[in-house]
C-alpha positions as CSV (number, residue, x, y, z in Angstrom):
1,M,70.4,87.5,94.5
2,L,70.6,84.1,96.5
3,R,72.4,82.5,93.7
4,A,75.0,85.3,93.6
5,Y,75.5,84.9,97.3
6,E,75.9,81.2,96.8
7,A,78.6,81.6,94.1
8,A,80.4,84.2,96.2
9,Y,80.6,82.0,99.3
10,S,81.6,79.0,97.1
11,G,84.6,81.0,95.8
12,D,83.0,81.3,92.3
13,T,83.4,85.1,92.2
14,A,83.2,85.4,88.5
15,K,79.8,83.9,88.5
16,S,78.7,86.0,91.5
17,I,79.8,89.2,89.6
18,E,78.0,88.2,86.5
19,L,74.6,87.6,88.6
20,T,74.9,90.9,90.5
21,L,75.6,93.0,87.4
22,Q,72.4,91.5,85.8
23,L,70.5,92.5,88.9
24,N,71.7,96.1,88.4
25,N,70.6,96.1,84.7
26,T,67.0,94.8,85.1
27,G,65.2,97.5,87.0
28,V,64.7,95.4,90.1
29,D,63.7,96.7,93.6
30,Q,65.9,99.4,94.7
31,T,66.9,97.6,97.9
32,I,67.7,94.4,96.0
33,A,69.8,96.5,93.4
34,F,71.6,98.2,96.3
35,R,72.6,94.9,98.0
36,A,73.7,93.5,94.6
37,K,76.1,96.4,94.2
38,A,77.5,95.9,97.7
39,L,78.0,92.2,97.0
40,A,79.6,92.9,93.6
41,I,82.2,95.1,95.2
42,N,83.4,92.2,97.3
43,S,83.7,90.0,94.4
44,L,85.3,92.6,92.1
45,V,88.0,93.3,94.7
46,V,88.8,89.6,95.0
47,N,89.2,89.7,91.2
48,R,91.2,92.9,91.4
49,R,88.9,94.8,89.2
50,Y,89.4,97.7,91.4
51,L,88.0,100.6,89.1
52,E,84.6,98.8,88.8
53,A,84.5,98.2,92.4
54,F,85.2,101.9,93.4
55,T,82.7,102.8,90.6
56,Y,79.9,100.9,92.4
57,L,81.3,102.2,95.8
58,E,80.6,105.8,94.7
59,Q,77.0,104.8,93.8
60,I,76.7,103.0,97.3
61,I,77.8,106.1,99.1
62,N,75.3,108.3,97.1
63,Q,72.3,106.0,97.6
64,V,72.8,104.6,101.3
65,S,70.9,107.6,102.8
66,K,67.8,106.7,100.7
67,I,67.9,102.9,101.9
68,E,65.8,102.0,104.9
69,Q,66.0,98.3,105.1
70,P,68.3,97.5,108.0
71,L,70.2,94.6,106.4
72,A,70.9,96.6,103.2
73,R,72.0,99.6,105.1
74,E,74.3,97.3,107.2
75,Q,75.8,95.8,104.0
76,G,76.3,99.2,102.2
77,L,77.9,100.8,105.4
78,L,80.3,97.8,105.9
79,V,81.5,97.6,102.4
80,T,82.1,101.3,102.4
81,A,84.2,101.3,105.5
82,M,86.0,98.2,104.2
83,M,86.9,99.9,100.8
84,Y,88.1,103.2,102.5
85,R,90.4,101.0,104.6
86,Y,91.8,99.5,101.4
87,V,92.9,103.0,100.2
88,E,94.1,104.1,103.6
89,R,91.4,106.7,104.1
90,Y,91.3,106.0,107.9
91,E,89.1,108.9,108.9
92,Q,86.4,107.9,106.6
93,T,86.8,104.3,107.8
94,I,86.4,105.3,111.4
95,E,83.4,107.6,110.6
96,Y,81.4,104.7,108.8
97,T,82.2,102.2,111.5
98,E,80.9,104.5,114.2
99,Q,77.8,105.1,112.1
100,I,77.1,101.4,112.1
101,E,77.4,101.2,115.9
102,G,75.2,104.2,116.2
103,E,72.4,102.6,114.1
104,K,72.4,99.5,116.3
105,L,72.5,97.0,113.6
106,R,73.1,93.3,114.0
107,E,75.8,92.2,116.5
108,T,77.8,90.6,113.7
109,A,77.9,94.0,111.9
110,I,79.0,95.9,115.0
111,C,81.8,93.3,115.5
112,A,82.9,93.8,112.1
113,A,82.8,97.6,112.5
114,K,84.8,97.4,115.7
115,Q,87.5,95.1,113.9
116,L,87.7,97.6,110.9
117,R,88.0,100.6,113.1
118,L,90.7,99.0,115.2
119,D,92.5,98.1,112.0
120,A,92.3,101.8,110.9
121,L,93.4,103.1,114.3
122,S,96.4,100.8,114.3
123,S,97.4,101.5,110.7
124,A,97.0,105.5,111.1
125,G,99.3,105.3,114.2
126,M,96.5,106.4,116.6
127,T,98.1,104.3,119.4
128,E,96.3,106.0,122.4
129,R,92.7,105.5,121.0
130,F,93.6,102.0,119.6
131,L,94.6,100.8,123.1
132,Q,91.6,102.4,124.7
133,E,89.2,100.4,122.3
134,L,91.3,97.2,121.9
135,D,90.1,95.3,124.9
136,S,86.6,96.5,124.9
137,G,86.1,95.5,121.3
138,L,87.5,92.1,121.9
139,D,85.4,91.6,124.9
140,Y,82.3,92.6,123.0
141,C,82.7,90.2,120.2
142,E,83.9,87.3,122.5
143,R,80.7,87.6,124.8
144,R,78.5,87.5,121.7
145,G,80.1,84.5,120.2
146,E,81.6,86.4,117.2
147,I,84.9,84.3,117.2
148,L,86.1,85.3,113.6
149,W,86.0,89.1,114.5
150,A,87.5,88.5,117.8
151,N,90.5,86.6,116.4
152,L,90.9,89.2,113.7
153,I,91.2,91.8,116.5
154,R,93.6,89.5,118.3
155,T,96.0,89.9,115.4
156,Y,96.1,93.6,115.9
157,K,97.0,93.2,119.5
158,G,99.8,90.6,118.4
159,K,101.2,93.1,116.0
160,Y,101.2,95.8,118.7
161,L,103.2,93.5,121.0
162,L,105.6,92.9,118.3
163,K,106.0,96.6,117.6
164,T,106.7,97.4,121.2
165,G,109.3,94.6,121.4
166,E,107.3,92.3,123.8
167,W,108.0,89.2,121.6
168,Q,107.4,86.6,124.3
169,K,104.1,88.0,125.2
170,A,103.2,88.1,121.4
171,K,104.1,84.5,121.0
172,D,102.2,83.3,124.2
173,F,99.1,85.5,123.4
174,M,98.8,84.3,119.5
175,S,99.7,80.6,120.5
176,Q,96.9,80.5,123.0
177,Y,94.3,81.1,120.3
178,R,95.9,79.8,117.2
179,E,93.8,76.5,117.2
180,Q,90.6,78.6,117.5
181,A,91.8,80.5,114.4
182,V,92.6,77.4,112.5
183,S,89.2,76.0,113.3
184,S,87.6,79.0,111.5
185,L,89.0,77.5,108.2
186,Y,89.7,81.2,107.2
187,P,92.9,81.2,105.3
188,R,93.7,84.9,105.6
189,L,93.2,84.7,109.5
190,I,95.3,81.7,109.9
191,A,98.1,83.4,107.7
192,E,97.9,86.5,110.1
193,F,98.3,84.4,113.1
194,D,101.2,82.4,111.8
195,I,103.2,85.4,110.4
196,I,103.0,87.1,113.9
197,L,104.2,83.7,115.4
198,A,107.0,83.5,112.9
199,E,108.2,87.1,113.6
200,A,108.0,86.6,117.4
201,N,110.0,83.4,117.3
202,Y,112.6,84.9,115.0
203,A,113.0,87.8,117.3
204,L,113.3,85.4,120.3
205,G,115.9,83.3,118.5
206,H,113.6,80.3,118.2
207,L,114.7,79.8,114.6
208,N,113.1,76.4,113.7
209,E,109.8,77.5,114.9
210,A,110.1,80.7,112.9
211,R,111.0,78.7,109.9
212,D,107.9,76.4,110.3
213,Y,105.3,79.3,110.7
214,A,106.9,81.2,107.8
215,S,106.7,78.2,105.6
216,R,103.0,77.7,106.6
217,V,102.2,81.2,105.5
218,I,103.9,80.6,102.2
219,A,101.9,77.4,101.7
220,S,98.6,79.1,102.7
221,R,95.6,79.5,100.4
222,A,95.1,83.0,101.5
223,G,95.7,84.6,98.1
224,D,98.9,84.9,96.3
225,N,102.1,86.8,97.3
226,V,100.2,90.2,97.0
227,I,99.1,89.7,100.6
228,F,101.5,91.2,103.2
229,P,101.9,88.2,105.5
230,K,103.5,86.2,102.6
231,V,105.8,89.2,101.8
232,T,106.9,89.1,105.4
233,A,107.3,85.4,105.5
234,L,109.7,85.5,102.4
235,K,111.7,88.3,104.2
236,I,111.9,85.9,107.4
237,L,113.1,82.9,105.3
238,F,115.6,85.0,103.5
239,Q,117.1,86.2,106.8
240,L,117.2,82.7,108.3
241,E,119.0,81.3,105.1
242,K,121.4,84.4,105.3
243,D,122.1,83.8,109.0
244,N,122.9,80.0,108.2
245,A,125.3,81.1,105.4
246,N,123.1,79.3,102.8
247,Y,123.6,82.2,100.3
248,Q,122.2,80.5,97.2
249,Q,118.8,79.8,99.1
250,A,119.0,83.3,100.7
251,L,119.3,84.8,97.3
252,D,116.4,82.8,96.0
253,Y,114.2,84.0,98.9
254,H,115.4,87.5,98.6
255,E,114.4,87.6,94.8
256,Q,111.0,86.1,95.8
257,Y,110.7,88.6,98.5
258,T,111.6,91.6,96.2
259,A,109.1,90.3,93.6
260,A,106.4,89.8,96.2
261,F,106.9,93.3,97.8
262,T,106.8,95.0,94.4
263,A,103.6,93.1,93.5
264,Y,102.1,94.2,96.9
265,M,103.0,97.9,96.3
266,D,101.7,97.7,92.6
267,D,98.4,96.2,93.9
268,K,98.1,99.0,96.6
269,S,99.0,101.6,93.8
270,A,96.3,100.1,91.6
271,Q,93.7,100.5,94.4
272,Q,94.7,104.1,95.0
273,M,94.5,104.8,91.3
274,A,91.1,103.2,90.8
275,Y,89.7,105.0,93.8
276,H,90.8,108.4,92.5
277,T,89.7,107.6,89.0
278,A,86.1,106.5,90.1
279,H,85.9,109.4,92.6
280,S,86.9,112.0,89.8
281,E,84.4,110.5,87.3
282,I,81.5,110.7,89.8
283,L,82.5,114.2,90.7
284,A,82.6,115.1,87.0
285,Q,79.2,113.5,86.4
286,N,77.6,115.4,89.5
287,Q,79.1,118.7,88.2
288,K,77.8,118.0,84.7
289,I,74.3,117.3,86.1
290,A,74.4,120.3,88.2
291,L,75.4,122.5,85.2
292,L,72.6,121.1,83.2
293,D,70.1,121.9,85.8
294,K,71.4,125.4,86.0
295,D,71.1,125.6,82.3
296,N,67.5,124.4,82.3
297,Q,66.6,126.9,85.0
298,L,68.2,129.8,83.0
299,L,66.3,128.6,79.9
300,Q,63.0,128.7,81.8
301,L,63.7,132.2,83.2
302,A,64.7,133.3,79.7
303,Q,61.4,132.0,78.2
304,E,59.2,133.6,80.9
305,K,60.9,137.0,80.2
306,L,60.7,136.7,76.3
307,K,56.9,136.4,76.8
308,H,56.6,139.6,78.8
309,Q,59.0,141.9,77.5
310,A,59.1,143.9,74.3
311,T,61.8,144.1,71.7
312,S,63.9,146.6,73.6
313,N,64.0,144.4,76.7
314,Q,65.0,141.3,74.4
315,L,68.0,143.3,73.2
316,L,68.9,144.2,76.7
317,I,68.8,140.5,77.7
318,V,71.1,139.8,74.6
319,A,73.5,142.6,75.7
320,L,73.6,141.3,79.2
321,A,74.0,137.7,78.1
322,M,77.0,138.8,75.9
323,L,78.5,140.7,78.9
324,V,78.2,137.6,81.2
325,L,79.8,135.4,78.5
326,G,82.5,137.9,78.1
327,L,83.3,138.1,81.8
328,A,83.0,134.2,82.0
329,L,85.4,134.0,79.2
330,M,87.8,136.4,80.9
331,A,87.5,134.5,84.2
332,Y,88.2,131.3,82.5
333,R,91.3,132.5,80.7
334,S,92.6,133.9,84.0
335,L,92.1,130.6,85.7
336,Q,94.1,128.9,82.9
337,A,96.9,131.4,83.2
338,R,97.0,131.0,87.0
339,Q,97.2,127.2,86.5
340,R,100.0,127.5,84.0
341,F,102.0,129.8,86.2
342,K,101.5,127.6,89.2
343,A,102.6,124.6,87.3
344,L,105.8,126.4,86.0
345,A,106.5,127.5,89.6
346,E,106.2,124.1,91.3
347,Y,107.0,121.6,88.7
348,D,110.2,120.6,86.8
349,D,109.3,121.0,83.1
350,L,111.6,118.2,82.0
351,T,110.5,115.4,84.3
352,A,107.1,116.7,85.4
353,I,107.9,116.0,89.2
354,S,108.3,118.8,91.9
355,N,111.1,121.1,91.6
356,R,113.2,122.0,94.6
357,Y,111.1,124.7,95.9
358,H,107.8,122.7,95.7
359,F,109.5,119.6,97.0
360,S,110.7,121.5,100.0
361,V,107.3,122.9,100.7
362,S,105.5,119.6,100.3
363,A,108.2,117.6,102.2
364,K,108.1,120.0,105.2
365,D,104.4,119.6,105.3
366,A,104.5,115.8,105.4
367,L,107.3,115.8,107.9
368,N,105.3,118.1,110.2
369,L,102.3,115.6,110.0
370,C,104.7,112.7,110.8
371,Q,106.1,114.4,113.7
372,K,102.8,115.4,115.2
373,G,101.4,111.8,114.8
374,Q,104.8,110.2,116.0
375,L,105.1,108.4,112.7
376,P,108.3,107.3,111.0
377,A,109.7,109.0,108.0
378,A,112.6,108.4,105.7
379,L,114.5,110.3,102.9
380,I,116.2,109.1,99.8
381,V,118.6,111.1,97.8
382,F,120.3,109.9,94.7
383,D,121.9,111.2,91.4
384,L,123.0,109.6,88.2
385,D,126.5,108.5,88.0
386,H,129.0,110.2,85.5
387,F,126.0,112.1,84.2
388,K,128.2,114.8,82.8
389,Q,130.0,112.2,80.5
390,I,126.7,111.3,79.0
391,N,125.8,115.0,78.2
392,D,129.5,115.5,76.8
393,Q,129.6,112.3,74.9
394,Y,126.1,111.9,73.5
395,G,124.5,115.3,73.8
396,H,122.0,117.0,76.1
397,A,119.1,115.2,74.3
398,A,120.4,111.9,75.5
399,G,121.0,113.3,79.0
400,D,117.4,114.7,79.1
401,W,116.2,111.4,77.9
402,A,118.1,109.6,80.7
403,L,116.6,111.9,83.3
404,R,113.0,111.3,82.2
405,Q,113.6,107.5,82.1
406,T,115.0,107.6,85.6
407,V,111.9,109.5,87.0
408,D,109.4,107.2,85.1
409,T,111.2,104.1,86.5
410,C,111.4,105.1,90.0
411,R,107.8,106.3,90.1
412,N,106.6,102.7,89.5
413,F,107.7,101.8,93.0
414,M,106.4,104.7,95.0
415,R,103.2,105.2,97.0
416,N,100.5,107.8,96.5
417,N,101.7,110.0,99.4
418,D,105.5,109.8,98.7
419,V,107.0,113.3,97.8
420,F,109.3,113.0,94.8
421,G,111.5,116.0,93.5
422,R,114.3,117.0,91.3
423,I,116.5,119.1,93.6
424,G,119.5,119.5,91.3
425,G,120.6,118.9,87.7
426,E,120.9,115.1,88.1
427,E,120.0,114.9,91.6
428,F,116.7,113.7,93.0
429,A,115.0,113.2,96.5
430,I,112.2,110.9,97.8
431,L,110.5,111.7,101.1
432,L,108.6,108.5,102.5
433,P,106.2,109.5,105.1
434,G,105.2,106.7,107.5
435,C,108.0,104.5,106.1
436,Q,110.5,102.6,108.4
437,S,114.2,102.8,107.5
438,D,114.5,99.2,106.4
439,K,111.7,99.6,103.9
440,A,113.2,102.9,102.6
441,H,116.6,101.1,102.1
442,L,114.8,98.4,100.1
443,L,112.9,100.9,98.0
444,A,116.3,102.5,97.2
445,D,117.8,99.3,96.2
446,I,114.9,98.4,93.9
447,C,115.2,101.8,92.3
448,R,118.9,101.3,91.9
449,D,118.5,98.0,90.3
450,A,115.6,99.3,88.0
451,I,117.8,102.2,86.8
452,K,120.7,100.0,86.1
453,N,118.5,97.8,83.9
454,I,117.1,100.6,81.8
455,D,117.6,99.8,78.1
456,T,119.2,103.1,76.8
457,A,119.2,102.0,73.1
458,A,115.9,103.8,72.8
459,S,117.7,107.1,73.3
460,G,119.7,106.4,70.0
461,Y,122.8,105.5,71.8
462,E,123.9,102.8,74.1
463,F,125.5,103.8,77.4
464,K,125.7,102.7,81.0
465,L,123.1,104.4,83.3
466,T,123.4,103.9,87.1
467,A,122.8,105.9,90.2
468,S,124.2,106.2,93.8
469,F,121.8,106.4,96.7
470,G,121.9,107.8,100.2
471,V,119.2,106.9,102.7
472,T,118.5,108.3,106.2
473,S,115.5,108.4,108.7
474,A,113.8,110.7,111.0
475,E,114.8,108.4,113.8
476,L,118.5,109.3,113.0
477,S,118.3,112.7,111.5
478,G,115.0,114.2,113.0
479,Y,112.2,115.8,111.2
480,H,114.0,118.8,109.8
481,L,114.3,118.6,106.1
482,T,117.5,120.4,105.7
483,K,119.2,117.9,108.2
484,L,117.5,114.9,106.4
485,I,118.9,116.1,103.0
486,E,122.4,116.9,104.5
487,D,122.7,113.3,106.0
488,A,121.2,111.5,103.0
489,D,123.8,113.5,100.8
490,T,126.6,112.5,103.0
491,A,125.6,108.7,102.7
492,M,125.2,109.2,98.8
493,Y,128.7,110.4,98.5
494,Q,129.9,107.7,100.5
495,A,128.2,105.3,98.1
496,K,130.0,107.1,95.3
497,Q,133.3,106.6,97.0
498,Q,132.6,103.0,97.4
499,G,132.5,102.5,93.6
500,R,128.9,104.1,92.7
501,N,125.7,102.2,91.8
502,K,125.3,101.5,95.5
503,V,122.9,102.3,98.4
504,Q,124.4,103.6,101.5
505,F,122.4,104.2,104.8
506,F,123.6,107.1,106.9
507,Q,125.3,105.8,110.1
508,G,125.0,108.9,112.3
């Protein structure tokens, strides 16, 4: 176990994983095995082996109630809170961090829990509670000498100041503690400080300082471009070169930014998929175990009855068993039929995404949540250019192929909670809860470019496939779906009038 810790802290995560997995396979003490799983999760995440990490997480969650050793419980609860934060399960993150504080574990663990909870509150848009806990959490960690956690909390305060447009305050606050952050030798923390300073300086018009801090983030050892500070740094460098009319350099940075943003979204999607896969597998296993237990109980009851009943009673049991089996079969077939009818009623049979009715229901629910939580939202509407010509010239089979390819292509760039639907023959809509308008515009442009680059030869014909996009946001159009679709449609038709294969943002 000590060798596994040594390997993890020295950066040799592959060796750490090997040692921790050995500890799980040798029948060692339950507490040691539990801690090994918790340590393995951290190393697996660093290596982006998310499915294995979330599989171990499910085991940690099921076992933590049986662990009494405080250090082991602390490790298990912290890694659980951290992993739920990765997949944006903010309520669970908050619940586990509150449990850590309630158990009065080590002060280091309590500081880590406060930092994770503030991160979750900020990301979930729970601003009022975030502000209530921000200063007290920072003060708690400072007074106990937990400088690393205190500085991580400071990054959330800096981001909040940026969000509220207090750029000079953000710059002064982060500058005051930057040397302290650098002395920690923690690359990710330094990158978070530098990207806030880059954004604040850019907003204040201090362009040389903005360039310097953004360049430091790019050169940082804090992972690759999958981390969001590096994505933001590339965006700032692109904007600086664009402002200076250095268009070739601006184009280079924009291409790097687009690639980094796509990689970041792909990584987040991989985390979400791994979480759901591992969670589903554990549920299936638990259900299987429960069914086996029920089967064993039924067998024992049947054996006892067989010992005390005559032949007539045995025949009665058989008849009852057949009746139960028949009822179960009828219930199963009824369930299957309901599921089939539900799918037919809610999903488009050609593209397997929501039809117009189901899209409207799901989108309205998401918009209501965004409005209640004062979260941003955006809507993209697009349709394929000259689609009727494709059907007329190459046949409806080619047209159907083009629709399916378009949906599969655009899905690659969406988050788990985005609502995607086919609302017309060749017209589609994407609702983006919690998404700012600039990111929605970028996603639309990424989808537009990806559709343009679809190789249509696989359909049996070669033809040009493009789409025109209209984008609007709740900030402009409000939280009513009808109005959002109407404004996005207006922008889309403006894109068509401008020559098609374009993205147009609604101007109000």
